PDB file of N, CA, C and O in Angstrom:
ATOM      1  N   MET A   1      95.428  29.029  45.787  1.00  0.00           N
ATOM      2  CA  MET A   1      96.692  29.494  45.257  1.00  0.00           C
ATOM      3  C   MET A   1      96.522  29.792  43.773  1.00  0.00           C
ATOM      4  O   MET A   1      95.794  29.098  43.063  1.00  0.00           O
ATOM      5  N   MET A   2      97.192  30.813  43.332  1.00  0.00           N
ATOM      6  CA  MET A   2      97.208  31.169  41.914  1.00  0.00           C
ATOM      7  C   MET A   2      98.648  31.195  41.443  1.00  0.00           C
ATOM      8  O   MET A   2      99.578  31.164  42.249  1.00  0.00           O
ATOM      9  N   ASN A   3      98.822  31.252  40.149  1.00  0.00           N
ATOM     10  CA  ASN A   3     100.150  31.436  39.583  1.00  0.00           C
ATOM     11  C   ASN A   3     100.358  32.915  39.282  1.00  0.00           C
ATOM     12  O   ASN A   3      99.423  33.626  38.916  1.00  0.00           O
ATOM     13  N   CYS A   4     101.579  33.356  39.439  1.00  0.00           N
ATOM     14  CA  CYS A   4     101.938  34.750  39.172  1.00  0.00           C
ATOM     15  C   CYS A   4     101.724  35.046  37.679  1.00  0.00           C
ATOM     16  O   CYS A   4     102.140  34.252  36.835  1.00  0.00           O
ATOM     17  N   PRO A   5     101.083  36.174  37.340  1.00  0.00           N
ATOM     18  CA  PRO A   5     100.869  36.502  35.935  1.00  0.00           C
ATOM     19  C   PRO A   5     102.160  36.912  35.214  1.00  0.00           C
ATOM     20  O   PRO A   5     102.191  36.937  33.983  1.00  0.00           O
ATOM     21  N   LEU A   6     103.223  37.233  35.962  1.00  0.00           N
ATOM     22  CA  LEU A   6     104.483  37.642  35.337  1.00  0.00           C
ATOM     23  C   LEU A   6     105.459  36.493  35.150  1.00  0.00           C
ATOM     24  O   LEU A   6     105.964  36.282  34.047  1.00  0.00           O
ATOM     25  N   CYS A   7     105.731  35.746  36.218  1.00  0.00           N
ATOM     26  CA  CYS A   7     106.754  34.703  36.133  1.00  0.00           C
ATOM     27  C   CYS A   7     106.178  33.290  36.145  1.00  0.00           C
ATOM     28  O   CYS A   7     106.893  32.341  35.825  1.00  0.00           O
ATOM     29  N   GLY A   8     104.907  33.125  36.505  1.00  0.00           N
ATOM     30  CA  GLY A   8     104.285  31.803  36.549  1.00  0.00           C
ATOM     31  C   GLY A   8     104.505  31.049  37.844  1.00  0.00           C
ATOM     32  O   GLY A   8     104.026  29.924  37.991  1.00  0.00           O
ATOM     33  N   GLY A   9     105.224  31.650  38.793  1.00  0.00           N
ATOM     34  CA  GLY A   9     105.472  31.012  40.084  1.00  0.00           C
ATOM     35  C   GLY A   9     104.232  31.005  40.962  1.00  0.00           C
ATOM     36  O   GLY A   9     103.225  31.634  40.636  1.00  0.00           O
ATOM     37  N   ALA A  10     104.310  30.292  42.075  1.00  0.00           N
ATOM     38  CA  ALA A  10     103.196  30.211  43.014  1.00  0.00           C
ATOM     39  C   ALA A  10     102.981  31.563  43.682  1.00  0.00           C
ATOM     40  O   ALA A  10     103.934  32.219  44.103  1.00  0.00           O
ATOM     41  N   ALA A  11     101.729  31.968  43.774  1.00  0.00           N
ATOM     42  CA  ALA A  11     101.378  33.213  44.456  1.00  0.00           C
ATOM     43  C   ALA A  11     100.388  32.887  45.569  1.00  0.00           C
ATOM     44  O   ALA A  11      99.409  32.177  45.341  1.00  0.00           O
ATOM     45  N   HIS A  12     100.636  33.397  46.757  1.00  0.00           N
ATOM     46  CA  HIS A  12      99.773  33.139  47.900  1.00  0.00           C
ATOM     47  C   HIS A  12      98.893  34.350  48.184  1.00  0.00           C
ATOM     48  O   HIS A  12      99.283  35.490  47.929  1.00  0.00           O
ATOM     49  N   THR A  13      97.702  34.088  48.715  1.00  0.00           N
ATOM     50  CA  THR A  13      96.775  35.151  49.094  1.00  0.00           C
ATOM     51  C   THR A  13      97.246  35.791  50.389  1.00  0.00           C
ATOM     52  O   THR A  13      97.522  35.095  51.366  1.00  0.00           O
ATOM     53  N   ARG A  14      97.337  37.100  50.398  1.00  0.00           N
ATOM     54  CA  ARG A  14      97.746  37.842  51.594  1.00  0.00           C
ATOM     55  C   ARG A  14      96.540  38.388  52.348  1.00  0.00           C
ATOM     56  O   ARG A  14      96.560  38.463  53.577  1.00  0.00           O
ATOM     57  N   SER A  15      95.494  38.770  51.627  1.00  0.00           N
ATOM     58  CA  SER A  15      94.252  39.220  52.248  1.00  0.00           C
ATOM     59  C   SER A  15      93.145  39.107  51.209  1.00  0.00           C
ATOM     60  O   SER A  15      93.408  38.889  50.026  1.00  0.00           O
ATOM     61  N   SER A  16      91.904  39.259  51.664  1.00  0.00           N
ATOM     62  CA  SER A  16      90.783  39.171  50.736  1.00  0.00           C
ATOM     63  C   SER A  16      89.646  40.041  51.229  1.00  0.00           C
ATOM     64  O   SER A  16      89.604  40.444  52.391  1.00  0.00           O
ATOM     65  N   TYR A  17      88.719  40.324  50.317  1.00  0.00           N
ATOM     66  CA  TYR A  17      87.577  41.175  50.605  1.00  0.00           C
ATOM     67  C   TYR A  17      86.357  40.550  49.941  1.00  0.00           C
ATOM     68  O   TYR A  17      86.393  40.255  48.746  1.00  0.00           O
ATOM     69  N   GLN A  18      85.278  40.342  50.694  1.00  0.00           N
ATOM     70  CA  GLN A  18      84.052  39.760  50.157  1.00  0.00           C
ATOM     71  C   GLN A  18      83.276  40.855  49.431  1.00  0.00           C
ATOM     72  O   GLN A  18      82.687  41.725  50.071  1.00  0.00           O
ATOM     73  N   VAL A  19      83.272  40.818  48.101  1.00  0.00           N
ATOM     74  CA  VAL A  19      82.612  41.834  47.279  1.00  0.00           C
ATOM     75  C   VAL A  19      81.110  41.603  47.263  1.00  0.00           C
ATOM     76  O   VAL A  19      80.341  42.524  47.539  1.00  0.00           O
ATOM     77  N   THR A  20      80.677  40.375  46.942  1.00  0.00           N
ATOM     78  CA  THR A  20      79.276  39.967  46.997  1.00  0.00           C
ATOM     79  C   THR A  20      79.231  38.602  47.666  1.00  0.00           C
ATOM     80  O   THR A  20      80.267  38.065  48.058  1.00  0.00           O
ATOM     81  N   SER A  21      78.037  38.042  47.797  1.00  0.00           N
ATOM     82  CA  SER A  21      77.931  36.716  48.426  1.00  0.00           C
ATOM     83  C   SER A  21      78.587  35.632  47.573  1.00  0.00           C
ATOM     84  O   SER A  21      78.904  34.557  48.082  1.00  0.00           O
ATOM     85  N   ASN A  22      78.796  35.900  46.283  1.00  0.00           N
ATOM     86  CA  ASN A  22      79.403  34.912  45.392  1.00  0.00           C
ATOM     87  C   ASN A  22      80.770  35.305  44.858  1.00  0.00           C
ATOM     88  O   ASN A  22      81.374  34.535  44.111  1.00  0.00           O
ATOM     89  N   THR A  23      81.275  36.474  45.215  1.00  0.00           N
ATOM     90  CA  THR A  23      82.543  36.953  44.661  1.00  0.00           C
ATOM     91  C   THR A  23      83.454  37.482  45.761  1.00  0.00           C
ATOM     92  O   THR A  23      83.025  38.215  46.652  1.00  0.00           O
ATOM     93  N   LYS A  24      84.725  37.090  45.675  1.00  0.00           N
ATOM     94  CA  LYS A  24      85.732  37.537  46.631  1.00  0.00           C
ATOM     95  C   LYS A  24      86.916  38.115  45.860  1.00  0.00           C
ATOM     96  O   LYS A  24      87.394  37.520  44.894  1.00  0.00           O
ATOM     97  N   GLU A  25      87.382  39.282  46.300  1.00  0.00           N
ATOM     98  CA  GLU A  25      88.571  39.894  45.716  1.00  0.00           C
ATOM     99  C   GLU A  25      89.767  39.515  46.592  1.00  0.00           C
ATOM    100  O   GLU A  25      89.744  39.731  47.804  1.00  0.00           O
ATOM    101  N   ARG A  26      90.794  38.959  45.987  1.00  0.00           N
ATOM    102  CA  ARG A  26      91.972  38.500  46.731  1.00  0.00           C
ATOM    103  C   ARG A  26      93.190  39.324  46.342  1.00  0.00           C
ATOM    104  O   ARG A  26      93.371  39.693  45.182  1.00  0.00           O
ATOM    105  N   TYR A  27      94.011  39.599  47.333  1.00  0.00           N
ATOM    106  CA  TYR A  27      95.287  40.280  47.115  1.00  0.00           C
ATOM    107  C   TYR A  27      96.376  39.232  47.247  1.00  0.00           C
ATOM    108  O   TYR A  27      96.523  38.613  48.301  1.00  0.00           O
ATOM    109  N   ASN A  28      97.139  39.031  46.184  1.00  0.00           N
ATOM    110  CA  ASN A  28      98.100  37.940  46.095  1.00  0.00           C
ATOM    111  C   ASN A  28      99.531  38.468  45.990  1.00  0.00           C
ATOM    112  O   ASN A  28      99.763  39.592  45.546  1.00  0.00           O
ATOM    113  N   GLN A  29     100.478  37.636  46.406  1.00  0.00           N
ATOM    114  CA  GLN A  29     101.893  37.972  46.286  1.00  0.00           C
ATOM    115  C   GLN A  29     102.652  36.759  45.785  1.00  0.00           C
ATOM    116  O   GLN A  29     102.502  35.656  46.310  1.00  0.00           O
ATOM    117  N   CYS A  30     103.474  36.977  44.757  1.00  0.00           N
ATOM    118  CA  CYS A  30     104.301  35.922  44.183  1.00  0.00           C
ATOM    119  C   CYS A  30     105.348  35.485  45.208  1.00  0.00           C
ATOM    120  O   CYS A  30     105.954  36.319  45.882  1.00  0.00           O
ATOM    121  N   GLN A  31     105.555  34.173  45.319  1.00  0.00           N
ATOM    122  CA  GLN A  31     106.506  33.627  46.274  1.00  0.00           C
ATOM    123  C   GLN A  31     107.917  33.514  45.710  1.00  0.00           C
ATOM    124  O   GLN A  31     108.848  33.182  46.443  1.00  0.00           O
ATOM    125  N   ASN A  32     108.089  33.786  44.418  1.00  0.00           N
ATOM    126  CA  ASN A  32     109.406  33.784  43.788  1.00  0.00           C
ATOM    127  C   ASN A  32     110.152  35.031  44.271  1.00  0.00           C
ATOM    128  O   ASN A  32     109.721  36.151  43.996  1.00  0.00           O
ATOM    129  N   ILE A  33     111.266  34.848  44.988  1.00  0.00           N
ATOM    130  CA  ILE A  33     111.983  35.999  45.561  1.00  0.00           C
ATOM    131  C   ILE A  33     112.583  36.905  44.493  1.00  0.00           C
ATOM    132  O   ILE A  33     112.879  38.067  44.772  1.00  0.00           O
ATOM    133  N   ASN A  34     112.767  36.402  43.283  1.00  0.00           N
ATOM    134  CA  ASN A  34     113.276  37.231  42.195  1.00  0.00           C
ATOM    135  C   ASN A  34     112.173  38.026  41.507  1.00  0.00           C
ATOM    136  O   ASN A  34     112.462  38.881  40.670  1.00  0.00           O
ATOM    137  N   CYS A  35     110.919  37.761  41.844  1.00  0.00           N
ATOM    138  CA  CYS A  35     109.788  38.460  41.231  1.00  0.00           C
ATOM    139  C   CYS A  35     109.064  39.310  42.276  1.00  0.00           C
ATOM    140  O   CYS A  35     109.166  40.537  42.256  1.00  0.00           O
ATOM    141  N   GLY A  36     108.334  38.661  43.190  1.00  0.00           N
ATOM    142  CA  GLY A  36     107.640  39.376  44.262  1.00  0.00           C
ATOM    143  C   GLY A  36     106.452  40.202  43.809  1.00  0.00           C
ATOM    144  O   GLY A  36     106.011  41.089  44.540  1.00  0.00           O
ATOM    145  N   CYS A  37     105.923  39.937  42.625  1.00  0.00           N
ATOM    146  CA  CYS A  37     104.775  40.680  42.089  1.00  0.00           C
ATOM    147  C   CYS A  37     103.591  40.593  43.049  1.00  0.00           C
ATOM    148  O   CYS A  37     103.327  39.525  43.602  1.00  0.00           O
ATOM    149  N   THR A  38     102.878  41.693  43.255  1.00  0.00           N
ATOM    150  CA  THR A  38     101.620  41.679  43.991  1.00  0.00           C
ATOM    151  C   THR A  38     100.511  42.049  43.015  1.00  0.00           C
ATOM    152  O   THR A  38     100.675  42.938  42.180  1.00  0.00           O
ATOM    153  N   PHE A  39      99.379  41.356  43.128  1.00  0.00           N
ATOM    154  CA  PHE A  39      98.277  41.578  42.195  1.00  0.00           C
ATOM    155  C   PHE A  39      96.952  41.203  42.839  1.00  0.00           C
ATOM    156  O   PHE A  39      96.923  40.497  43.847  1.00  0.00           O
ATOM    157  N   LYS A  40      95.856  41.675  42.258  1.00  0.00           N
ATOM    158  CA  LYS A  40      94.516  41.361  42.723  1.00  0.00           C
ATOM    159  C   LYS A  40      93.899  40.325  41.791  1.00  0.00           C
ATOM    160  O   LYS A  40      94.213  40.279  40.602  1.00  0.00           O
ATOM    161  N   SER A  41      93.016  39.493  42.347  1.00  0.00           N
ATOM    162  CA  SER A  41      92.275  38.526  41.551  1.00  0.00           C
ATOM    163  C   SER A  41      90.855  38.447  42.095  1.00  0.00           C
ATOM    164  O   SER A  41      90.595  38.813  43.241  1.00  0.00           O
ATOM    165  N   LEU A  42      89.941  37.968  41.261  1.00  0.00           N
ATOM    166  CA  LEU A  42      88.555  37.776  41.671  1.00  0.00           C
ATOM    167  C   LEU A  42      88.229  36.297  41.651  1.00  0.00           C
ATOM    168  O   LEU A  42      88.527  35.600  40.681  1.00  0.00           O
ATOM    169  N   GLU A  43      87.615  35.819  42.723  1.00  0.00           N
ATOM    170  CA  GLU A  43      87.159  34.433  42.804  1.00  0.00           C
ATOM    171  C   GLU A  43      85.637  34.475  42.845  1.00  0.00           C
ATOM    172  O   GLU A  43      85.052  35.103  43.728  1.00  0.00           O
ATOM    173  N   THR A  44      84.998  33.808  41.890  1.00  0.00           N
ATOM    174  CA  THR A  44      83.548  33.846  41.777  1.00  0.00           C
ATOM    175  C   THR A  44      82.978  32.443  41.680  1.00  0.00           C
ATOM    176  O   THR A  44      83.528  31.586  40.989  1.00  0.00           O
ATOM    177  N   VAL A  45      81.878  32.214  42.374  1.00  0.00           N
ATOM    178  CA  VAL A  45      81.157  30.950  42.240  1.00  0.00           C
ATOM    179  C   VAL A  45      80.479  30.992  40.875  1.00  0.00           C
ATOM    180  O   VAL A  45      79.664  31.874  40.607  1.00  0.00           O
ATOM    181  N   SER A  46      80.818  30.035  40.014  1.00  0.00           N
ATOM    182  CA  SER A  46      80.249  30.039  38.665  1.00  0.00           C
ATOM    183  C   SER A  46      79.039  29.116  38.547  1.00  0.00           C
ATOM    184  O   SER A  46      78.158  29.360  37.723  1.00  0.00           O
ATOM    185  N   ASP A  47      78.984  28.061  39.357  1.00  0.00           N
ATOM    186  CA  ASP A  47      77.873  27.123  39.277  1.00  0.00           C
ATOM    187  C   ASP A  47      77.858  26.260  40.529  1.00  0.00           C
ATOM    188  O   ASP A  47      78.910  25.973  41.100  1.00  0.00           O
ATOM    189  N   ILE A  48      76.685  25.850  40.954  1.00  0.00           N
ATOM    190  CA  ILE A  48      76.548  24.896  42.062  1.00  0.00           C
ATOM    191  C   ILE A  48      76.354  23.529  41.435  1.00  0.00           C
ATOM    192  O   ILE A  48      75.391  23.301  40.703  1.00  0.00           O
ATOM    193  N   ILE A  49      77.270  22.624  41.726  1.00  0.00           N
ATOM    194  CA  ILE A  49      77.242  21.299  41.108  1.00  0.00           C
ATOM    195  C   ILE A  49      76.207  20.405  41.778  1.00  0.00           C
ATOM    196  O   ILE A  49      75.453  19.716  41.092  1.00  0.00           O
ATOM    197  N   MET A  50      76.159  20.407  43.093  1.00  0.00           N
ATOM    198  CA  MET A  50      75.207  19.591  43.825  1.00  0.00           C
ATOM    199  C   MET A  50      74.752  20.375  45.034  1.00  0.00           C
ATOM    200  O   MET A  50      75.569  20.828  45.835  1.00  0.00           O
ATOM    201  N   GLN A  51      73.445  20.534  45.168  1.00  0.00           N
ATOM    202  CA  GLN A  51      72.891  21.249  46.312  1.00  0.00           C
ATOM    203  C   GLN A  51      72.315  20.231  47.276  1.00  0.00           C
ATOM    204  O   GLN A  51      71.514  19.385  46.878  1.00  0.00           O
ATOM    205  N   PRO A  52      72.714  20.301  48.549  1.00  0.00           N
ATOM    206  CA  PRO A  52      72.205  19.309  49.503  1.00  0.00           C
ATOM    207  C   PRO A  52      70.701  19.472  49.719  1.00  0.00           C
ATOM    208  O   PRO A  52      70.139  20.554  49.551  1.00  0.00           O
ATOM    209  N   GLY A  53      70.075  18.365  50.094  1.00  0.00           N
ATOM    210  CA  GLY A  53      68.640  18.386  50.384  1.00  0.00           C
ATOM    211  C   GLY A  53      68.393  19.001  51.754  1.00  0.00           C
ATOM    212  O   GLY A  53      69.109  19.907  52.181  1.00  0.00           O
ATOM    213  N   ILE A  54      67.393  18.510  52.419  1.00  0.00           N
ATOM    214  CA  ILE A  54      67.062  19.016  53.749  1.00  0.00           C
ATOM    215  C   ILE A  54      68.168  18.606  54.718  1.00  0.00           C
ATOM    216  O   ILE A  54      68.541  17.436  54.798  1.00  0.00           O
ATOM    217  N   ILE A  55      68.672  19.570  55.434  1.00  0.00           N
ATOM    218  CA  ILE A  55      69.733  19.303  56.403  1.00  0.00           C
ATOM    219  C   ILE A  55      69.082  19.009  57.748  1.00  0.00           C
ATOM    220  O   ILE A  55      68.378  19.847  58.312  1.00  0.00           O
ATOM    221  N   LYS A  56      69.330  17.809  58.249  1.00  0.00           N
ATOM    222  CA  LYS A  56      68.762  17.404  59.534  1.00  0.00           C
ATOM    223  C   LYS A  56      69.723  17.789  60.649  1.00  0.00           C
ATOM    224  O   LYS A  56      70.910  17.469  60.597  1.00  0.00           O
ATOM    225  N   THR A  57      69.209  18.464  61.638  1.00  0.00           N
ATOM    226  CA  THR A  57      70.052  18.820  62.779  1.00  0.00           C
ATOM    227  C   THR A  57      70.243  17.596  63.660  1.00  0.00           C
ATOM    228  O   THR A  57      69.373  16.728  63.731  1.00  0.00           O
ATOM    229  N   VAL A  58      71.368  17.533  64.320  1.00  0.00           N
ATOM    230  CA  VAL A  58      71.665  16.425  65.224  1.00  0.00           C
ATOM    231  C   VAL A  58      71.916  16.991  66.614  1.00  0.00           C
ATOM    232  O   VAL A  58      72.381  18.123  66.753  1.00  0.00           O
ATOM    233  N   PRO A  59      71.607  16.201  67.648  1.00  0.00           N
ATOM    234  CA  PRO A  59      71.861  16.687  69.007  1.00  0.00           C
ATOM    235  C   PRO A  59      73.371  16.769  69.260  1.00  0.00           C
ATOM    236  O   PRO A  59      74.144  16.042  68.635  1.00  0.00           O
ATOM    237  N   PRO A  60      73.789  17.641  70.164  1.00  0.00           N
ATOM    238  CA  PRO A  60      75.220  17.742  70.465  1.00  0.00           C
ATOM    239  C   PRO A  60      75.732  16.469  71.138  1.00  0.00           C
ATOM    240  O   PRO A  60      74.959  15.698  71.706  1.00  0.00           O
ATOM    241  N   HIS A  61      77.039  16.264  71.064  1.00  0.00           N
ATOM    242  CA  HIS A  61      77.660  15.114  71.719  1.00  0.00           C
ATOM    243  C   HIS A  61      77.459  15.217  73.227  1.00  0.00           C
ATOM    244  O   HIS A  61      77.473  16.317  73.780  1.00  0.00           O
ATOM    245  N   PRO A  62      77.274  14.085  73.893  1.00  0.00           N
ATOM    246  CA  PRO A  62      77.138  14.135  75.349  1.00  0.00           C
ATOM    247  C   PRO A  62      78.464  14.523  76.005  1.00  0.00           C
ATOM    248  O   PRO A  62      79.539  14.275  75.457  1.00  0.00           O
ATOM    249  N   ASP A  63      78.371  15.129  77.171  1.00  0.00           N
ATOM    250  CA  ASP A  63      79.618  15.441  77.879  1.00  0.00           C
ATOM    251  C   ASP A  63      80.155  14.173  78.531  1.00  0.00           C
ATOM    252  O   ASP A  63      79.492  13.136  78.506  1.00  0.00           O
ATOM    253  N   ARG A  64      81.330  14.246  79.103  1.00  0.00           N
ATOM    254  CA  ARG A  64      82.005  13.050  79.638  1.00  0.00           C
ATOM    255  C   ARG A  64      81.175  12.310  80.691  1.00  0.00           C
ATOM    256  O   ARG A  64      81.267  11.086  80.784  1.00  0.00           O
ATOM    257  N   SER A  65      80.372  13.016  81.482  1.00  0.00           N
ATOM    258  CA  SER A  65      79.620  12.355  82.546  1.00  0.00           C
ATOM    259  C   SER A  65      78.484  11.499  81.980  1.00  0.00           C
ATOM    260  O   SER A  65      78.010  10.586  82.657  1.00  0.00           O
ATOM    261  N   GLN A  66      78.043  11.779  80.755  1.00  0.00           N
ATOM    262  CA  GLN A  66      76.936  11.022  80.167  1.00  0.00           C
ATOM    263  C   GLN A  66      77.410   9.986  79.144  1.00  0.00           C
ATOM    264  O   GLN A  66      76.594   9.282  78.550  1.00  0.00           O
ATOM    265  N   GLN A  67      78.704   9.896  78.940  1.00  0.00           N
ATOM    266  CA  GLN A  67      79.229   8.954  77.962  1.00  0.00           C
ATOM    267  C   GLN A  67      79.365   7.567  78.567  1.00  0.00           C
ATOM    268  O   GLN A  67      79.802   7.417  79.708  1.00  0.00           O
ATOM    269  N   GLY A  68      78.991   6.560  77.801  1.00  0.00           N
ATOM    270  CA  GLY A  68      79.157   5.188  78.256  1.00  0.00           C
ATOM    271  C   GLY A  68      80.594   4.718  78.074  1.00  0.00           C
ATOM    272  O   GLY A  68      81.318   5.237  77.225  1.00  0.00           O
ATOM    273  N   ALA A  69      81.002   3.745  78.864  1.00  0.00           N
ATOM    274  CA  ALA A  69      82.353   3.205  78.761  1.00  0.00           C
ATOM    275  C   ALA A  69      82.398   2.139  77.662  1.00  0.00           C
ATOM    276  O   ALA A  69      81.395   1.482  77.383  1.00  0.00           O
ATOM    277  N   LEU A  70      83.539   1.978  77.059  1.00  0.00           N
ATOM    278  CA  LEU A  70      83.740   0.918  76.067  1.00  0.00           C
ATOM    279  C   LEU A  70      84.255  -0.320  76.797  1.00  0.00           C
ATOM    280  O   LEU A  70      85.263  -0.264  77.501  1.00  0.00           O
ATOM    281  N   TRP A  71      83.558  -1.420  76.622  1.00  0.00           N
ATOM    282  CA  TRP A  71      83.974  -2.675  77.260  1.00  0.00           C
ATOM    283  C   TRP A  71      84.536  -3.583  76.203  1.00  0.00           C
ATOM    284  O   TRP A  71      83.899  -3.827  75.178  1.00  0.00           O
ATOM    285  N   LEU A  72      85.725  -4.085  76.445  1.00  0.00           N
ATOM    286  CA  LEU A  72      86.368  -4.998  75.500  1.00  0.00           C
ATOM    287  C   LEU A  72      86.171  -6.429  75.879  1.00  0.00           C
ATOM    288  O   LEU A  72      86.651  -7.324  75.184  1.00  0.00           O
TER     289      LEU A  72
END
């Protein structure tokens, strides 16, 4: 969510377009009924704070026939 550049009210994204792998162009609309401004914005990845290490794959969950019962 962004704030409207005209009135400062909440503006919601109506659609978006992936410009590059790190940048998205968003089309926004102000939710203030007295304003209703529509505008474009750019969302860009500026930095990666933490990059995960090696991702280990896990087997899928068993189906119901292979699941054990819980005994209390």
